[in-house]
C-alpha positions as CSV (number, residue, x, y, z in Angstrom):
1,M,11.8,-44.0,25.1
2,W,9.0,-41.4,26.4
3,W,12.2,-39.8,28.2
4,L,13.5,-38.6,24.7
5,F,10.4,-37.2,23.9
6,A,10.0,-35.4,27.1
7,V,13.6,-33.8,26.7
8,L,12.9,-32.5,23.3
9,S,9.7,-31.1,24.3
10,S,11.8,-29.2,26.7
11,V,14.3,-28.4,24.2
12,F,11.8,-26.9,21.7
13,A,9.7,-25.2,24.4
14,A,13.0,-23.4,25.5
15,L,13.3,-22.4,22.0
16,T,9.6,-21.3,21.8
17,S,10.6,-18.7,24.2
18,I,13.1,-17.1,22.7
19,L,11.9,-17.3,19.5
20,A,8.6,-16.1,20.2
21,K,10.2,-12.9,22.2
22,V,12.0,-11.9,19.2
23,G,9.2,-12.5,17.0
24,I,6.9,-10.7,18.7
25,E,8.6,-7.4,18.9
26,D,6.0,-4.6,17.3
27,V,3.3,-7.1,16.7
28,N,0.4,-7.8,18.5
29,A,0.3,-10.6,20.9
30,N,-2.8,-12.0,19.8
31,L,-1.8,-11.7,16.0
32,A,1.4,-13.6,17.1
33,T,-0.3,-16.2,18.8
34,A,-2.8,-17.0,15.7
35,I,-0.2,-17.2,13.5
36,R,2.0,-19.6,16.0
37,T,-1.2,-21.6,16.1
38,A,-1.6,-21.7,12.4
39,V,1.9,-23.4,12.3
40,V,1.1,-25.9,14.6
41,L,-1.9,-26.6,12.9
42,V,-0.5,-27.5,9.8
43,L,2.5,-29.4,11.5
44,S,0.1,-31.2,13.4
45,W,-2.2,-32.3,10.6
46,G,1.0,-32.9,8.2
47,M,2.0,-35.4,10.7
48,V,-1.6,-37.1,11.2
49,F,-1.4,-37.7,7.2
50,L,2.1,-38.4,7.1
51,T,1.7,-41.1,9.6
52,N,-1.8,-42.0,8.1
53,A,-3.6,-41.6,11.3
54,Q,-6.3,-39.9,10.0
55,K,-8.3,-43.5,9.9
56,G,-8.5,-43.3,13.6
57,L,-10.9,-40.1,13.7
58,G,-14.5,-42.4,13.5
59,E,-13.1,-44.3,16.4
60,I,-12.9,-40.9,19.0
61,S,-15.5,-41.5,21.5
62,Q,-17.6,-38.4,22.6
63,K,-15.8,-38.2,26.0
64,S,-12.8,-37.9,24.2
65,W,-14.1,-35.1,21.5
66,L,-15.4,-33.1,24.8
67,F,-11.8,-33.1,26.9
68,L,-9.7,-33.0,23.5
69,I,-11.9,-29.8,22.5
70,L,-11.5,-28.6,26.7
71,S,-7.7,-29.4,26.3
72,G,-7.5,-27.3,23.2
73,L,-9.7,-24.8,24.7
74,A,-7.2,-24.5,27.9
75,T,-4.1,-24.2,25.6
76,G,-5.3,-21.7,23.5
77,A,-5.9,-19.3,26.6
78,S,-2.7,-20.2,28.0
79,W,-0.8,-19.4,24.7
80,L,-2.6,-16.1,24.6
81,C,-2.0,-15.1,28.1
82,Y,1.7,-16.5,27.2
83,Y,2.2,-14.2,24.5
84,K,0.9,-11.2,25.8
85,A,3.2,-12.0,29.1
86,L,6.1,-12.5,27.1
87,Q,5.7,-9.4,24.9
88,M,5.3,-7.2,28.1
89,G,7.9,-9.0,30.8
90,D,11.1,-10.6,30.3
91,V,11.4,-13.8,29.2
92,S,13.8,-14.9,32.4
93,K,10.5,-13.9,34.5
94,V,7.7,-15.2,32.5
95,V,9.0,-18.8,31.9
96,P,9.5,-19.2,35.6
97,I,5.9,-18.6,36.5
98,D,4.7,-20.3,33.3
99,K,6.4,-23.5,34.8
100,L,4.6,-23.3,37.5
101,S,2.3,-24.9,35.7
102,V,4.4,-28.1,36.9
103,V,3.1,-27.6,40.2
104,I,-0.5,-26.8,39.3
105,T,-0.7,-30.1,37.0
106,L,0.9,-32.4,40.1
107,L,-2.1,-30.5,42.2
108,L,-4.6,-31.2,39.8
109,A,-3.6,-34.9,39.2
110,F,-3.7,-35.6,42.6
111,V,-7.1,-34.1,43.1
112,F,-9.1,-35.3,40.0
113,L,-7.0,-37.9,38.4
114,H,-6.2,-39.7,42.3
115,E,-2.5,-39.8,41.2
116,E,-0.2,-40.5,44.3
117,F,1.1,-37.3,45.7
118,T,4.2,-38.6,47.4
119,V,6.8,-37.0,49.7
120,K,8.9,-37.0,46.7
121,S,6.1,-34.9,44.7
122,A,5.5,-32.4,47.5
123,V,9.5,-31.8,47.9
124,G,9.9,-31.3,44.4
125,C,6.7,-29.0,44.3
126,A,8.1,-26.9,46.9
127,L,11.3,-26.5,45.5
128,I,9.8,-25.4,41.8
129,G,7.7,-23.0,43.9
130,A,11.0,-21.7,45.7
131,G,12.8,-21.4,42.7
132,T,10.1,-19.7,40.7
133,L,10.1,-17.3,43.7
134,L,13.8,-16.7,43.3
135,M,13.8,-16.3,40.1
136,V,11.3,-13.8,39.4
137,L,12.2,-11.3,42.7
């Protein structure tokens, strides 16, 4: 079932870009990011309470707290930069560059998580990089 959620994630991410580009017209990019974040916050906590997952709060280790907070900071920085880029540039150019995160993630997973980096991964990274370059030129 993971693949279904991954596909849905990509569909919602695509909608995010289009809806954001229309929504940030004549709106400060930082303010737009804050509004988006507030909506995500309400939706996320709503799902926690809907699924009764709040009971797990006390079981989270200090290490997990640290890395979840760092991940949240990285997400916030990403969103702030993304909205500013969307406001200044074309969606058709901003999104491909943003998706270079796939290549960067694979490289970081190889270096820090010691995940396998195969010929298939290398070719895929090269193709994503080349495709990004073609789309933004």
